[in-house]
Biotite code that builds the C-alpha atoms (Angstrom):
import biotite.structure as struc

atoms = struc.array([
    struc.Atom([18.428, 10.350, -96.647], chain_id="A", res_id=1, res_name="MET", atom_name="CA", element="C"),
    struc.Atom([17.599, 12.689, -99.527], chain_id="A", res_id=2, res_name="PRO", atom_name="CA", element="C"),
    struc.Atom([17.091, 16.401, -98.815], chain_id="A", res_id=3, res_name="ILE", atom_name="CA", element="C"),
    struc.Atom([13.827, 17.539, -100.360], chain_id="A", res_id=4, res_name="PHE", atom_name="CA", element="C"),
    struc.Atom([13.523, 20.655, -102.513], chain_id="A", res_id=5, res_name="ARG", atom_name="CA", element="C"),
    struc.Atom([10.445, 22.762, -101.847], chain_id="A", res_id=6, res_name="LEU", atom_name="CA", element="C"),
    struc.Atom([8.407, 24.573, -104.456], chain_id="A", res_id=7, res_name="ASN", atom_name="CA", element="C"),
    struc.Atom([5.423, 26.894, -104.273], chain_id="A", res_id=8, res_name="GLU", atom_name="CA", element="C"),
    struc.Atom([3.193, 24.190, -102.768], chain_id="A", res_id=9, res_name="ARG", atom_name="CA", element="C"),
    struc.Atom([2.512, 24.754, -99.097], chain_id="A", res_id=10, res_name="LEU", atom_name="CA", element="C"),
    struc.Atom([3.663, 21.359, -97.843], chain_id="A", res_id=11, res_name="VAL", atom_name="CA", element="C"),
    struc.Atom([6.608, 19.810, -96.015], chain_id="A", res_id=12, res_name="PHE", atom_name="CA", element="C"),
    struc.Atom([7.918, 16.251, -96.087], chain_id="A", res_id=13, res_name="PRO", atom_name="CA", element="C"),
    struc.Atom([7.508, 14.061, -92.998], chain_id="A", res_id=14, res_name="ASP", atom_name="CA", element="C"),
    struc.Atom([9.930, 15.449, -90.360], chain_id="A", res_id=15, res_name="PRO", atom_name="CA", element="C"),
    struc.Atom([11.182, 11.925, -89.692], chain_id="A", res_id=16, res_name="PHE", atom_name="CA", element="C"),
    struc.Atom([12.731, 11.947, -93.186], chain_id="A", res_id=17, res_name="LEU", atom_name="CA", element="C"),
    struc.Atom([15.255, 14.619, -92.215], chain_id="A", res_id=18, res_name="ALA", atom_name="CA", element="C"),
    struc.Atom([18.934, 13.808, -92.590], chain_id="A", res_id=19, res_name="ASP", atom_name="CA", element="C"),
    struc.Atom([19.959, 12.256, -89.270], chain_id="A", res_id=20, res_name="GLU", atom_name="CA", element="C"),
    struc.Atom([23.393, 13.875, -89.183], chain_id="A", res_id=21, res_name="ARG", atom_name="CA", element="C"),
    struc.Atom([22.622, 17.443, -90.242], chain_id="A", res_id=22, res_name="SER", atom_name="CA", element="C"),
    struc.Atom([18.957, 17.594, -89.320], chain_id="A", res_id=23, res_name="GLY", atom_name="CA", element="C"),
    struc.Atom([18.172, 19.145, -92.689], chain_id="A", res_id=24, res_name="ILE", atom_name="CA", element="C"),
    struc.Atom([14.832, 18.096, -94.082], chain_id="A", res_id=25, res_name="LEU", atom_name="CA", element="C"),
    struc.Atom([14.286, 20.385, -97.067], chain_id="A", res_id=26, res_name="ALA", atom_name="CA", element="C"),
    struc.Atom([15.727, 23.334, -98.954], chain_id="A", res_id=27, res_name="VAL", atom_name="CA", element="C"),
    struc.Atom([14.082, 26.272, -100.691], chain_id="A", res_id=28, res_name="GLY", atom_name="CA", element="C"),
    struc.Atom([10.523, 27.460, -100.504], chain_id="A", res_id=29, res_name="GLY", atom_name="CA", element="C"),
    struc.Atom([9.730, 30.830, -98.957], chain_id="A", res_id=30, res_name="ASP", atom_name="CA", element="C"),
    struc.Atom([9.343, 32.556, -95.613], chain_id="A", res_id=31, res_name="LEU", atom_name="CA", element="C"),
    struc.Atom([5.684, 33.475, -95.875], chain_id="A", res_id=32, res_name="SER", atom_name="CA", element="C"),
    struc.Atom([3.724, 33.501, -92.610], chain_id="A", res_id=33, res_name="PRO", atom_name="CA", element="C"),
    struc.Atom([1.654, 30.508, -93.714], chain_id="A", res_id=34, res_name="ARG", atom_name="CA", element="C"),
    struc.Atom([4.723, 28.408, -94.487], chain_id="A", res_id=35, res_name="ARG", atom_name="CA", element="C"),
    struc.Atom([6.490, 29.397, -91.282], chain_id="A", res_id=36, res_name="LEU", atom_name="CA", element="C"),
    struc.Atom([3.468, 28.524, -89.139], chain_id="A", res_id=37, res_name="LEU", atom_name="CA", element="C"),
    struc.Atom([3.061, 25.220, -90.941], chain_id="A", res_id=38, res_name="LEU", atom_name="CA", element="C"),
    struc.Atom([6.723, 24.462, -90.329], chain_id="A", res_id=39, res_name="ALA", atom_name="CA", element="C"),
    struc.Atom([6.560, 25.184, -86.631], chain_id="A", res_id=40, res_name="TYR", atom_name="CA", element="C"),
    struc.Atom([3.377, 23.150, -86.258], chain_id="A", res_id=41, res_name="SER", atom_name="CA", element="C"),
    struc.Atom([5.339, 20.171, -87.583], chain_id="A", res_id=42, res_name="GLN", atom_name="CA", element="C"),
    struc.Atom([8.485, 20.742, -85.546], chain_id="A", res_id=43, res_name="GLY", atom_name="CA", element="C"),
    struc.Atom([10.443, 22.239, -88.431], chain_id="A", res_id=44, res_name="ILE", atom_name="CA", element="C"),
    struc.Atom([12.393, 25.507, -88.327], chain_id="A", res_id=45, res_name="PHE", atom_name="CA", element="C"),
    struc.Atom([14.346, 27.542, -90.899], chain_id="A", res_id=46, res_name="PRO", atom_name="CA", element="C"),
    struc.Atom([18.020, 28.405, -90.855], chain_id="A", res_id=47, res_name="TRP", atom_name="CA", element="C"),
    struc.Atom([20.523, 29.865, -93.290], chain_id="A", res_id=48, res_name="TYR", atom_name="CA", element="C"),
    struc.Atom([24.077, 28.557, -93.491], chain_id="A", res_id=49, res_name="ASP", atom_name="CA", element="C"),
    struc.Atom([25.165, 31.851, -94.992], chain_id="A", res_id=50, res_name="GLU", atom_name="CA", element="C"),
    struc.Atom([23.375, 35.092, -95.782], chain_id="A", res_id=51, res_name="ALA", atom_name="CA", element="C"),
    struc.Atom([22.964, 34.256, -99.487], chain_id="A", res_id=52, res_name="GLU", atom_name="CA", element="C"),
    struc.Atom([22.300, 30.544, -99.174], chain_id="A", res_id=53, res_name="SER", atom_name="CA", element="C"),
    struc.Atom([18.888, 28.954, -99.812], chain_id="A", res_id=54, res_name="PRO", atom_name="CA", element="C"),
    struc.Atom([16.536, 28.454, -96.861], chain_id="A", res_id=55, res_name="ILE", atom_name="CA", element="C"),
    struc.Atom([17.363, 25.233, -95.010], chain_id="A", res_id=56, res_name="LEU", atom_name="CA", element="C"),
    struc.Atom([14.511, 23.645, -93.107], chain_id="A", res_id=57, res_name="TRP", atom_name="CA", element="C"),
    struc.Atom([15.616, 21.638, -90.069], chain_id="A", res_id=58, res_name="HIS", atom_name="CA", element="C"),
    struc.Atom([14.123, 18.865, -87.943], chain_id="A", res_id=59, res_name="SER", atom_name="CA", element="C"),
    struc.Atom([17.021, 17.534, -85.877], chain_id="A", res_id=60, res_name="PRO", atom_name="CA", element="C"),
    struc.Atom([17.216, 14.015, -84.505], chain_id="A", res_id=61, res_name="LEU", atom_name="CA", element="C"),
    struc.Atom([17.593, 15.460, -80.968], chain_id="A", res_id=62, res_name="TRP", atom_name="CA", element="C"),
    struc.Atom([15.670, 18.486, -79.750], chain_id="A", res_id=63, res_name="ARG", atom_name="CA", element="C"),
    struc.Atom([16.564, 20.850, -76.943], chain_id="A", res_id=64, res_name="MET", atom_name="CA", element="C"),
    struc.Atom([13.390, 21.229, -74.883], chain_id="A", res_id=65, res_name="VAL", atom_name="CA", element="C"),
    struc.Atom([12.382, 22.875, -71.630], chain_id="A", res_id=66, res_name="LEU", atom_name="CA", element="C"),
    struc.Atom([9.291, 21.992, -69.636], chain_id="A", res_id=67, res_name="ARG", atom_name="CA", element="C"),
    struc.Atom([8.470, 25.169, -67.660], chain_id="A", res_id=68, res_name="PRO", atom_name="CA", element="C"),
    struc.Atom([8.396, 23.199, -64.395], chain_id="A", res_id=69, res_name="ALA", atom_name="CA", element="C"),
    struc.Atom([12.001, 22.120, -65.014], chain_id="A", res_id=70, res_name="ASP", atom_name="CA", element="C"),
    struc.Atom([13.385, 25.659, -65.251], chain_id="A", res_id=71, res_name="LEU", atom_name="CA", element="C"),
    struc.Atom([16.530, 26.097, -63.183], chain_id="A", res_id=72, res_name="HIS", atom_name="CA", element="C"),
    struc.Atom([17.362, 29.636, -62.109], chain_id="A", res_id=73, res_name="VAL", atom_name="CA", element="C"),
    struc.Atom([20.946, 30.124, -60.890], chain_id="A", res_id=74, res_name="GLY", atom_name="CA", element="C"),
    struc.Atom([21.624, 31.999, -57.669], chain_id="A", res_id=75, res_name="ARG", atom_name="CA", element="C"),
    struc.Atom([23.054, 35.062, -59.383], chain_id="A", res_id=76, res_name="THR", atom_name="CA", element="C"),
    struc.Atom([20.159, 35.312, -61.842], chain_id="A", res_id=77, res_name="THR", atom_name="CA", element="C"),
    struc.Atom([17.653, 34.806, -59.050], chain_id="A", res_id=78, res_name="GLU", atom_name="CA", element="C"),
    struc.Atom([19.273, 37.623, -57.113], chain_id="A", res_id=79, res_name="LYS", atom_name="CA", element="C"),
    struc.Atom([19.066, 39.976, -60.083], chain_id="A", res_id=80, res_name="TRP", atom_name="CA", element="C"),
    struc.Atom([15.404, 39.098, -60.598], chain_id="A", res_id=81, res_name="ILE", atom_name="CA", element="C"),
    struc.Atom([14.620, 39.606, -56.919], chain_id="A", res_id=82, res_name="ARG", atom_name="CA", element="C"),
    struc.Atom([16.374, 42.976, -56.844], chain_id="A", res_id=83, res_name="ARG", atom_name="CA", element="C"),
    struc.Atom([14.370, 44.214, -59.825], chain_id="A", res_id=84, res_name="GLY", atom_name="CA", element="C"),
    struc.Atom([17.560, 45.366, -61.518], chain_id="A", res_id=85, res_name="THR", atom_name="CA", element="C"),
    struc.Atom([15.900, 45.206, -64.912], chain_id="A", res_id=86, res_name="TYR", atom_name="CA", element="C"),
    struc.Atom([12.494, 46.377, -66.025], chain_id="A", res_id=87, res_name="THR", atom_name="CA", element="C"),
    struc.Atom([10.737, 43.618, -67.971], chain_id="A", res_id=88, res_name="LEU", atom_name="CA", element="C"),
    struc.Atom([8.644, 44.511, -70.980], chain_id="A", res_id=89, res_name="ARG", atom_name="CA", element="C"),
    struc.Atom([6.833, 42.383, -73.532], chain_id="A", res_id=90, res_name="TYR", atom_name="CA", element="C"),
    struc.Atom([6.299, 43.253, -77.205], chain_id="A", res_id=91, res_name="ASP", atom_name="CA", element="C"),
    struc.Atom([7.487, 46.783, -76.464], chain_id="A", res_id=92, res_name="HIS", atom_name="CA", element="C"),
    struc.Atom([10.436, 47.140, -78.829], chain_id="A", res_id=93, res_name="ALA", atom_name="CA", element="C"),
    struc.Atom([10.183, 44.413, -81.475], chain_id="A", res_id=94, res_name="TRP", atom_name="CA", element="C"),
    struc.Atom([12.299, 46.175, -84.175], chain_id="A", res_id=95, res_name="PRO", atom_name="CA", element="C"),
    struc.Atom([15.135, 46.794, -81.734], chain_id="A", res_id=96, res_name="GLU", atom_name="CA", element="C"),
    struc.Atom([15.065, 43.227, -80.403], chain_id="A", res_id=97, res_name="VAL", atom_name="CA", element="C"),
    struc.Atom([15.271, 41.782, -83.927], chain_id="A", res_id=98, res_name="ILE", atom_name="CA", element="C"),
    struc.Atom([18.062, 44.175, -84.843], chain_id="A", res_id=99, res_name="ALA", atom_name="CA", element="C"),
    struc.Atom([20.071, 43.334, -81.742], chain_id="A", res_id=100, res_name="ARG", atom_name="CA", element="C"),
    struc.Atom([19.613, 39.591, -82.196], chain_id="A", res_id=101, res_name="CYS", atom_name="CA", element="C"),
    struc.Atom([21.001, 39.978, -85.693], chain_id="A", res_id=102, res_name="ALA", atom_name="CA", element="C"),
    struc.Atom([24.051, 42.028, -84.767], chain_id="A", res_id=103, res_name="THR", atom_name="CA", element="C"),
    struc.Atom([25.149, 41.411, -81.166], chain_id="A", res_id=104, res_name="VAL", atom_name="CA", element="C"),
    struc.Atom([27.934, 38.788, -81.143], chain_id="A", res_id=105, res_name="PRO", atom_name="CA", element="C"),
    struc.Atom([27.407, 35.634, -79.098], chain_id="A", res_id=106, res_name="ARG", atom_name="CA", element="C"),
    struc.Atom([30.133, 33.368, -77.723], chain_id="A", res_id=107, res_name="PRO", atom_name="CA", element="C"),
    struc.Atom([31.018, 30.545, -80.081], chain_id="A", res_id=108, res_name="GLY", atom_name="CA", element="C"),
    struc.Atom([29.335, 32.082, -83.119], chain_id="A", res_id=109, res_name="GLN", atom_name="CA", element="C"),
    struc.Atom([31.181, 33.713, -86.010], chain_id="A", res_id=110, res_name="ASP", atom_name="CA", element="C"),
    struc.Atom([28.099, 35.184, -87.668], chain_id="A", res_id=111, res_name="GLY", atom_name="CA", element="C"),
    struc.Atom([24.332, 35.243, -87.640], chain_id="A", res_id=112, res_name="THR", atom_name="CA", element="C"),
    struc.Atom([21.666, 33.328, -89.526], chain_id="A", res_id=113, res_name="TRP", atom_name="CA", element="C"),
    struc.Atom([19.201, 36.178, -88.890], chain_id="A", res_id=114, res_name="LEU", atom_name="CA", element="C"),
    struc.Atom([19.545, 38.024, -92.181], chain_id="A", res_id=115, res_name="ASN", atom_name="CA", element="C"),
    struc.Atom([17.251, 40.689, -93.620], chain_id="A", res_id=116, res_name="ARG", atom_name="CA", element="C"),
    struc.Atom([14.825, 38.212, -95.158], chain_id="A", res_id=117, res_name="ASP", atom_name="CA", element="C"),
    struc.Atom([14.454, 36.336, -91.860], chain_id="A", res_id=118, res_name="MET", atom_name="CA", element="C"),
    struc.Atom([13.965, 39.570, -89.910], chain_id="A", res_id=119, res_name="ALA", atom_name="CA", element="C"),
    struc.Atom([11.225, 40.666, -92.286], chain_id="A", res_id=120, res_name="ARG", atom_name="CA", element="C"),
    struc.Atom([9.559, 37.261, -92.113], chain_id="A", res_id=121, res_name="ALA", atom_name="CA", element="C"),
    struc.Atom([9.418, 37.211, -88.315], chain_id="A", res_id=122, res_name="TYR", atom_name="CA", element="C"),
    struc.Atom([8.231, 40.822, -88.304], chain_id="A", res_id=123, res_name="THR", atom_name="CA", element="C"),
    struc.Atom([5.291, 39.731, -90.438], chain_id="A", res_id=124, res_name="ARG", atom_name="CA", element="C"),
    struc.Atom([4.543, 37.036, -87.872], chain_id="A", res_id=125, res_name="LEU", atom_name="CA", element="C"),
    struc.Atom([4.799, 39.663, -85.120], chain_id="A", res_id=126, res_name="PHE", atom_name="CA", element="C"),
    struc.Atom([2.332, 41.870, -86.936], chain_id="A", res_id=127, res_name="GLU", atom_name="CA", element="C"),
    struc.Atom([-0.065, 38.935, -87.141], chain_id="A", res_id=128, res_name="GLN", atom_name="CA", element="C"),
    struc.Atom([0.285, 38.123, -83.428], chain_id="A", res_id=129, res_name="GLY", atom_name="CA", element="C"),
    struc.Atom([2.297, 34.916, -83.818], chain_id="A", res_id=130, res_name="HIS", atom_name="CA", element="C"),
    struc.Atom([5.772, 36.193, -82.868], chain_id="A", res_id=131, res_name="ALA", atom_name="CA", element="C"),
    struc.Atom([6.653, 38.046, -79.711], chain_id="A", res_id=132, res_name="HIS", atom_name="CA", element="C"),
    struc.Atom([9.521, 39.673, -77.807], chain_id="A", res_id=133, res_name="SER", atom_name="CA", element="C"),
    struc.Atom([10.531, 39.815, -74.157], chain_id="A", res_id=134, res_name="ALA", atom_name="CA", element="C"),
    struc.Atom([12.914, 42.542, -73.073], chain_id="A", res_id=135, res_name="GLU", atom_name="CA", element="C"),
    struc.Atom([15.105, 43.747, -70.243], chain_id="A", res_id=136, res_name="ALA", atom_name="CA", element="C"),
    struc.Atom([15.433, 47.499, -69.780], chain_id="A", res_id=137, res_name="TRP", atom_name="CA", element="C"),
    struc.Atom([17.782, 49.420, -67.516], chain_id="A", res_id=138, res_name="ARG", atom_name="CA", element="C"),
    struc.Atom([17.866, 53.192, -67.081], chain_id="A", res_id=139, res_name="ASP", atom_name="CA", element="C"),
    struc.Atom([15.598, 53.552, -70.077], chain_id="A", res_id=140, res_name="GLY", atom_name="CA", element="C"),
    struc.Atom([17.810, 51.449, -72.375], chain_id="A", res_id=141, res_name="LYS", atom_name="CA", element="C"),
    struc.Atom([17.167, 48.048, -73.950], chain_id="A", res_id=142, res_name="LEU", atom_name="CA", element="C"),
    struc.Atom([19.981, 45.840, -72.645], chain_id="A", res_id=143, res_name="VAL", atom_name="CA", element="C"),
    struc.Atom([18.729, 42.306, -73.344], chain_id="A", res_id=144, res_name="GLY", atom_name="CA", element="C"),
    struc.Atom([15.924, 40.397, -74.949], chain_id="A", res_id=145, res_name="GLY", atom_name="CA", element="C"),
    struc.Atom([14.658, 37.470, -76.932], chain_id="A", res_id=146, res_name="LEU", atom_name="CA", element="C"),
    struc.Atom([11.962, 36.629, -79.440], chain_id="A", res_id=147, res_name="TYR", atom_name="CA", element="C"),
    struc.Atom([10.124, 33.555, -80.665], chain_id="A", res_id=148, res_name="GLY", atom_name="CA", element="C"),
    struc.Atom([6.936, 32.143, -82.060], chain_id="A", res_id=149, res_name="VAL", atom_name="CA", element="C"),
    struc.Atom([3.835, 30.942, -80.216], chain_id="A", res_id=150, res_name="THR", atom_name="CA", element="C"),
    struc.Atom([1.432, 28.224, -81.336], chain_id="A", res_id=151, res_name="LEU", atom_name="CA", element="C"),
    struc.Atom([-1.070, 26.710, -78.923], chain_id="A", res_id=152, res_name="GLY", atom_name="CA", element="C"),
    struc.Atom([0.743, 26.090, -75.645], chain_id="A", res_id=153, res_name="GLY", atom_name="CA", element="C"),
    struc.Atom([4.198, 25.966, -77.228], chain_id="A", res_id=154, res_name="VAL", atom_name="CA", element="C"),
    struc.Atom([6.800, 28.724, -77.318], chain_id="A", res_id=155, res_name="PHE", atom_name="CA", element="C"),
    struc.Atom([9.431, 28.293, -80.022], chain_id="A", res_id=156, res_name="PHE", atom_name="CA", element="C"),
    struc.Atom([12.457, 30.302, -78.895], chain_id="A", res_id=157, res_name="GLY", atom_name="CA", element="C"),
    struc.Atom([14.414, 31.752, -81.797], chain_id="A", res_id=158, res_name="GLU", atom_name="CA", element="C"),
    struc.Atom([17.180, 34.080, -80.653], chain_id="A", res_id=159, res_name="SER", atom_name="CA", element="C"),
    struc.Atom([18.303, 36.221, -77.743], chain_id="A", res_id=160, res_name="MET", atom_name="CA", element="C"),
    struc.Atom([20.883, 38.929, -77.103], chain_id="A", res_id=161, res_name="PHE", atom_name="CA", element="C"),
    struc.Atom([22.466, 40.586, -74.115], chain_id="A", res_id=162, res_name="SER", atom_name="CA", element="C"),
    struc.Atom([24.362, 43.862, -73.760], chain_id="A", res_id=163, res_name="LEU", atom_name="CA", element="C"),
    struc.Atom([24.956, 43.170, -70.063], chain_id="A", res_id=164, res_name="GLU", atom_name="CA", element="C"),
    struc.Atom([26.108, 39.826, -68.583], chain_id="A", res_id=165, res_name="PRO", atom_name="CA", element="C"),
    struc.Atom([22.849, 38.879, -66.875], chain_id="A", res_id=166, res_name="ASN", atom_name="CA", element="C"),
    struc.Atom([20.221, 40.654, -68.966], chain_id="A", res_id=167, res_name="ALA", atom_name="CA", element="C"),
    struc.Atom([19.173, 37.814, -71.288], chain_id="A", res_id=168, res_name="SER", atom_name="CA", element="C"),
    struc.Atom([19.259, 35.334, -68.399], chain_id="A", res_id=169, res_name="LYS", atom_name="CA", element="C"),
    struc.Atom([16.853, 37.495, -66.418], chain_id="A", res_id=170, res_name="VAL", atom_name="CA", element="C"),
    struc.Atom([14.552, 37.799, -69.424], chain_id="A", res_id=171, res_name="VAL", atom_name="CA", element="C"),
    struc.Atom([14.462, 34.071, -70.073], chain_id="A", res_id=172, res_name="PHE", atom_name="CA", element="C"),
    struc.Atom([14.090, 33.067, -66.418], chain_id="A", res_id=173, res_name="CYS", atom_name="CA", element="C"),
    struc.Atom([11.277, 35.613, -65.975], chain_id="A", res_id=174, res_name="SER", atom_name="CA", element="C"),
    struc.Atom([9.471, 34.716, -69.205], chain_id="A", res_id=175, res_name="LEU", atom_name="CA", element="C"),
    struc.Atom([9.250, 30.965, -68.631], chain_id="A", res_id=176, res_name="VAL", atom_name="CA", element="C"),
    struc.Atom([7.245, 31.204, -65.370], chain_id="A", res_id=177, res_name="PRO", atom_name="CA", element="C"),
    struc.Atom([5.051, 33.854, -66.968], chain_id="A", res_id=178, res_name="ALA", atom_name="CA", element="C"),
    struc.Atom([4.312, 31.488, -69.855], chain_id="A", res_id=179, res_name="LEU", atom_name="CA", element="C"),
    struc.Atom([3.608, 28.661, -67.427], chain_id="A", res_id=180, res_name="ALA", atom_name="CA", element="C"),
    struc.Atom([1.106, 30.845, -65.588], chain_id="A", res_id=181, res_name="ALA", atom_name="CA", element="C"),
    struc.Atom([-0.738, 31.310, -68.883], chain_id="A", res_id=182, res_name="LEU", atom_name="CA", element="C"),
    struc.Atom([-0.875, 27.563, -69.478], chain_id="A", res_id=183, res_name="GLY", atom_name="CA", element="C"),
    struc.Atom([2.087, 26.990, -71.804], chain_id="A", res_id=184, res_name="TYR", atom_name="CA", element="C"),
    struc.Atom([3.467, 23.491, -71.549], chain_id="A", res_id=185, res_name="THR", atom_name="CA", element="C"),
    struc.Atom([6.551, 23.441, -73.771], chain_id="A", res_id=186, res_name="LEU", atom_name="CA", element="C"),
    struc.Atom([9.509, 25.664, -74.688], chain_id="A", res_id=187, res_name="VAL", atom_name="CA", element="C"),
    struc.Atom([11.297, 24.552, -77.862], chain_id="A", res_id=188, res_name="ASP", atom_name="CA", element="C"),
    struc.Atom([14.935, 25.576, -77.648], chain_id="A", res_id=189, res_name="CYS", atom_name="CA", element="C"),
    struc.Atom([15.808, 23.783, -80.907], chain_id="A", res_id=190, res_name="GLN", atom_name="CA", element="C"),
    struc.Atom([19.473, 22.735, -80.489], chain_id="A", res_id=191, res_name="VAL", atom_name="CA", element="C"),
    struc.Atom([21.759, 22.001, -77.577], chain_id="A", res_id=192, res_name="TYR", atom_name="CA", element="C"),
    struc.Atom([23.815, 24.763, -75.963], chain_id="A", res_id=193, res_name="THR", atom_name="CA", element="C"),
    struc.Atom([25.444, 24.714, -72.533], chain_id="A", res_id=194, res_name="GLU", atom_name="CA", element="C"),
    struc.Atom([23.694, 28.023, -71.854], chain_id="A", res_id=195, res_name="HIS", atom_name="CA", element="C"),
    struc.Atom([20.246, 26.421, -72.261], chain_id="A", res_id=196, res_name="LEU", atom_name="CA", element="C"),
    struc.Atom([21.258, 23.305, -70.383], chain_id="A", res_id=197, res_name="ALA", atom_name="CA", element="C"),
    struc.Atom([22.027, 25.446, -67.317], chain_id="A", res_id=198, res_name="ARG", atom_name="CA", element="C"),
    struc.Atom([18.403, 26.597, -67.411], chain_id="A", res_id=199, res_name="PHE", atom_name="CA", element="C"),
    struc.Atom([17.166, 23.000, -67.193], chain_id="A", res_id=200, res_name="GLY", atom_name="CA", element="C"),
    struc.Atom([16.562, 22.310, -70.889], chain_id="A", res_id=201, res_name="ALA", atom_name="CA", element="C"),
    struc.Atom([17.402, 18.771, -72.014], chain_id="A", res_id=202, res_name="THR", atom_name="CA", element="C"),
    struc.Atom([17.734, 16.965, -75.318], chain_id="A", res_id=203, res_name="GLU", atom_name="CA", element="C"),
    struc.Atom([14.784, 14.836, -76.344], chain_id="A", res_id=204, res_name="TRP", atom_name="CA", element="C"),
    struc.Atom([14.678, 12.264, -79.130], chain_id="A", res_id=205, res_name="PRO", atom_name="CA", element="C"),
    struc.Atom([12.630, 13.428, -82.080], chain_id="A", res_id=206, res_name="LYS", atom_name="CA", element="C"),
    struc.Atom([9.765, 11.009, -81.455], chain_id="A", res_id=207, res_name="ALA", atom_name="CA", element="C"),
    struc.Atom([9.266, 12.293, -77.907], chain_id="A", res_id=208, res_name="ARG", atom_name="CA", element="C"),
    struc.Atom([9.411, 15.891, -79.010], chain_id="A", res_id=209, res_name="PHE", atom_name="CA", element="C"),
    struc.Atom([6.965, 15.390, -81.880], chain_id="A", res_id=210, res_name="GLN", atom_name="CA", element="C"),
    struc.Atom([4.471, 13.675, -79.554], chain_id="A", res_id=211, res_name="ALA", atom_name="CA", element="C"),
    struc.Atom([4.750, 16.497, -76.999], chain_id="A", res_id=212, res_name="ALA", atom_name="CA", element="C"),
    struc.Atom([4.388, 19.058, -79.777], chain_id="A", res_id=213, res_name="LEU", atom_name="CA", element="C"),
    struc.Atom([1.081, 17.541, -80.889], chain_id="A", res_id=214, res_name="VAL", atom_name="CA", element="C"),
    struc.Atom([-0.209, 17.728, -77.324], chain_id="A", res_id=215, res_name="GLU", atom_name="CA", element="C"),
    struc.Atom([1.112, 21.245, -76.824], chain_id="A", res_id=216, res_name="GLY", atom_name="CA", element="C"),
    struc.Atom([-0.579, 22.548, -79.944], chain_id="A", res_id=217, res_name="LEU", atom_name="CA", element="C"),
    struc.Atom([-3.945, 21.513, -78.502], chain_id="A", res_id=218, res_name="ARG", atom_name="CA", element="C"),
    struc.Atom([-3.439, 23.719, -75.435], chain_id="A", res_id=219, res_name="VAL", atom_name="CA", element="C"),
    struc.Atom([-5.250, 27.050, -75.346], chain_id="A", res_id=220, res_name="ARG", atom_name="CA", element="C"),
    struc.Atom([-3.416, 29.441, -73.002], chain_id="A", res_id=221, res_name="PRO", atom_name="CA", element="C"),
    struc.Atom([-5.432, 32.031, -71.093], chain_id="A", res_id=222, res_name="THR", atom_name="CA", element="C"),
    struc.Atom([-3.517, 34.694, -73.044], chain_id="A", res_id=223, res_name="ALA", atom_name="CA", element="C"),
    struc.Atom([-1.184, 34.518, -76.023], chain_id="A", res_id=224, res_name="VAL", atom_name="CA", element="C"),
    struc.Atom([1.644, 36.475, -74.360], chain_id="A", res_id=225, res_name="TRP", atom_name="CA", element="C"),
    struc.Atom([2.434, 37.964, -70.945], chain_id="A", res_id=226, res_name="PRO", atom_name="CA", element="C"),
    struc.Atom([1.515, 41.558, -70.267], chain_id="A", res_id=227, res_name="ARG", atom_name="CA", element="C"),
    struc.Atom([4.118, 44.107, -69.242], chain_id="A", res_id=228, res_name="THR", atom_name="CA", element="C"),
    struc.Atom([4.049, 44.402, -65.449], chain_id="A", res_id=229, res_name="PRO", atom_name="CA", element="C"),
    struc.Atom([2.986, 47.818, -64.109], chain_id="A", res_id=230, res_name="PRO", atom_name="CA", element="C"),
    struc.Atom([5.684, 49.965, -62.485], chain_id="A", res_id=231, res_name="PRO", atom_name="CA", element="C"),
    struc.Atom([6.518, 48.932, -58.932], chain_id="A", res_id=232, res_name="ALA", atom_name="CA", element="C"),
    struc.Atom([5.261, 52.248, -57.568], chain_id="A", res_id=233, res_name="ASP", atom_name="CA", element="C"),
    struc.Atom([1.977, 52.110, -59.478], chain_id="A", res_id=234, res_name="ALA", atom_name="CA", element="C"),
    struc.Atom([-1.076, 52.247, -57.258], chain_id="A", res_id=235, res_name="SER", atom_name="CA", element="C"),
])
């Protein structure tokens, strides 16, 4: 299928027209908040192949998805959560989370798609209340975290980092139940990884994901994002 070239018009092609092999739907356009939100509402997300490449808009044939009720928490992660090894905070250190996601190496990845333009774009979404971070702190230091975009009852996970082996796992496995408690129905994990599969995420065909997305966007959570829990010794 042809890959569409975007211009200044705020419109995307039908996601079902994406290239079946690469998942690429369109190239070009911009990273304005309006375009990003439109993309997410249609199940489309941006990536760069390289730092200086044009924006590539993806809508893959198969989508990695987690229903909150299907979350699987491994024994080790559950133990770390129960012990309270990490302090969980939400939207507390956005700049640091973005910076770490862009620079901390991850297994199986040679580089990062989160370049300066992308970081600025998601920061604008954060400032508008559409992007959020979840963080793990230990001894006053940020040691793990993730960020993503929220629309309706859907959380679109974008990236995570970990400076300690279990930190990002604890963040993710704590965030998902917190989102479920607010009424969220869907976590979009985008593409398959073994890491996400261990948490209970599975690959869905595009048609199933798009239908669930439409339903999820209609949901109105009781709050947009979890609140940072008070200290354990707070009265």
